[in-house]
N, C-alpha and C positions, 0 to 999 in steps of 0.2 A: 420698112424697114424690110429687107432682102434674107434671101438662104440661097448659097451657094455659090455666087455670086451676083454682084453691086447689080448688077440690071435684069435680075430672077425678080422683081416687088412684090412683096404679098403684103403687105400690109401698113395702118401709119400706127405709127402711139402719139402721144397727147402725151408731155410730159406739168406739170400739174408743177413751178415757181413758190417757196414761200423764203422773207430775206435771205436769196440771190443761194439754195439748195431746192430739190428736188424731194418733194413734199408728196407727189401720189405720179399711180400712170396708169394712160387707160389705154387701150390696144383696140383699133378696126381691123377686124382682119375679115372681108368679101370675098369673094371671087369677083374674077373678071364679068364686064357684060359678052365681050367676044364668046367667054372658055363656055357659058351658059347651051344646054338644047332646046333648042324652040320646039314647042311643040303643036304649032301648028295651027293652035285651037284662040281662038278667035270672038272676047266675048259680044253679044249683039246678031254675029252674019248669021 
């Protein structure tokens, strides 16, 4: 899925199909790893 223009990807839509018809949709929308703000805290160090 995209918003605004086709290069602005925001998520994935999974469609369940039963007998040729869409029977359900599942949306998976998460931020991309490159948009994360890193804390600099590393366990065990």
